C-alpha positions in Angstrom: 9.5 -9.8 -5.9 9.0 -7.3 -3.0 11.2 -9.3 -0.7 14.0 -9.4 -3.3 13.8 -5.7 -3.9 13.7 -4.9 -0.2 16.7 -7.2 0.4 18.6 -5.6 -2.5 18.1 -2.0 -1.1 19.1 -3.1 2.4 22.2 -4.9 1.1 23.2 -1.8 -0.9 23.1 0.4 2.2 25.2 -2.2 4.1 27.7 -2.6 1.3 28.1 1.1 0.9 28.9 1.4 4.6 31.4 -1.4 4.4 33.1 0.3 1.4 33.4 3.5 3.4 34.8 1.7 6.4 37.4 -0.2 4.4 38.5 3.0 2.5 39.4 4.4 5.9 41.6 1.4 6.6 43.8 2.4 3.7 44.2 5.9 5.3 44.8 4.2 8.7 41.8 6.2 10.1 39.6 3.3 11.1 40.1 1.9 14.6 36.9 0.0 15.3 36.6 -3.7 14.9 33.4 -5.1 13.3 31.9 -6.1 16.7 32.9 -2.7 18.1 31.1 -1.0 15.2 28.0 -3.0 16.0 28.3 -2.0 19.7 28.6 1.6 18.8 25.6 1.6 16.5 23.5 0.0 19.3 24.7 2.5 21.9 24.0 5.3 19.5 20.5 4.2 18.7 19.6 3.3 22.4 20.4 6.9 23.4 22.4 7.0 26.6 21.8 3.5 27.8 23.2 2.2 31.1 25.8 -0.5 30.9 23.2 -3.1 32.0 20.6 -1.8 29.4 23.3 -2.3 26.7 24.2 -5.8 28.0 20.5 -6.8 28.2 19.8 -5.5 24.7 22.6 -7.5 23.1 22.1 -10.5 25.3 25.6 -10.6 26.8 26.8 -10.7 30.4 27.5 -7.4 32.3 31.2 -8.2 32.6 31.4 -8.9 28.9 29.6 -5.6 28.2 31.9 -3.7 30.6 35.0 -5.1 28.8 33.7 -4.1 25.4 32.6 -0.6 26.6 36.0 0.0 28.3 37.7 -0.7 25.0 35.4 1.8 23.3 36.1 4.4 26.0 39.9 3.8 25.6 39.6 4.4 21.8 37.6 7.6 22.4 34.3 6.6 20.9 32.2 6.3 24.1 31.9 8.4 27.2 30.7 7.0 30.5 28.7 9.4 32.7 27.8 8.6 36.3 24.0 8.6 36.9 22.9 11.4 39.2 20.1 9.2 40.5 22.2 6.1 41.2 26.0 6.9 41.6 26.8 3.2 41.0 25.3 3.3 37.5 26.8 4.8 34.3 25.1 6.0 31.2 26.9 5.6 27.9 27.0 8.3 25.2 28.8 8.6 21.9 31.6 11.1 21.4 32.2 13.5 18.5 34.8 11.0 17.2 32.0 8.4 16.8 29.7 11.0 15.2 32.3 11.7 12.6 32.8 8.0 12.1 29.1 7.3 11.9 28.6 10.1 9.4 30.3 8.0 6.7 27.3 5.8 6.5 24.7 8.5 7.2 26.0 10.6 4.3 24.8 7.9 1.9 21.3 7.8 3.5 21.1 11.6 3.0 22.2 11.2 -0.6 19.5 8.5 -1.3 16.9 10.6 0.5 17.7 13.6 -1.8 17.4 11.4 -4.8 14.1 10.0 -3.6 12.7 13.6 -3.2 13.9 14.5 -6.7 12.6 11.3 -8.4 9.2 11.1 -6.8 6.3 13.5 -6.3 5.7 15.0 -2.8 2.6 12.8 -2.5 4.7 9.7 -3.3 7.4 10.6 -0.8 4.7 11.2 1.8 3.1 7.8 1.2 6.6 6.2 1.2 7.3 7.8 4.6 3.9 6.7 5.9 4.7 3.1 4.8 8.1 3.1 6.4 6.5 4.4 9.7 4.0 1.5 9.6 6.8 -0.9 9.0 8.9 0.5 11.8 6.2 1.0 14.4 3.8 -1.9 13.7 5.6 -4.6 11.7 8.9 -4.7 13.7 7.7 -5.1 17.3 10.8 -7.1 18.2 12.8 -3.9 18.5 10.6 -1.6 20.7 12.2 1.8 19.9 10.4 5.1 20.1 11.2 8.6 18.9 12.7 11.0 21.4 13.0 14.1 19.2 15.3 15.4 16.5 18.2 16.5 18.7 20.0 13.2 18.7 22.2 11.6 16.1 20.6 8.2 15.7 19.0 6.8 12.6 17.7 9.4 10.1 19.1 12.1 12.4 16.8 11.2 15.2 17.7 9.8 18.6 15.9 6.6 19.3 15.8 4.9 22.7 14.3 1.8 24.2 11.0 2.5 25.9 12.3 4.0 29.1 12.4 7.4 30.7 15.1 9.6 29.2 17.9 10.5 31.6 19.2 14.0 31.5 23.0 14.4 30.9 25.2 15.0 33.9 27.3 18.1 34.3 30.9 17.4 33.9 33.4 18.6 36.4 36.2 20.8 35.1 
């Protein structure tokens, strides 16, 4: 029963996202393929990964990752920034164009969160949040993400990164 309900909720979030994406195709606004969308979500959640970190996370070769990333750069969804520590290395960051694209799915998360807060007591919401934290932090060790503050744009409005030291953004030349 619990598994069915959890799967149903997860599926509803996915289907709502797909509906939103396909509605953009009618208006000719969507320009990301399915695989590119997955790549963007991963780059977003990893929080400024290097090209190699991205390749390692998705288990693809570095040349394959470079090819995919270059397509995303050309489409205006990713920006490559040279690392100040190692000039041979690039960090990936999402652009405002992606933030706007991503917002179509995150708007629904906000809507559901508002409904949860209206439907349940503060204590129930607090317990639900505690349970989700346990699920994320303890029961899903295969994806070792940790919180890096609320300034990012990742899941639930937070930037999440793989367990590594955060790299400060580089200053762009005019």
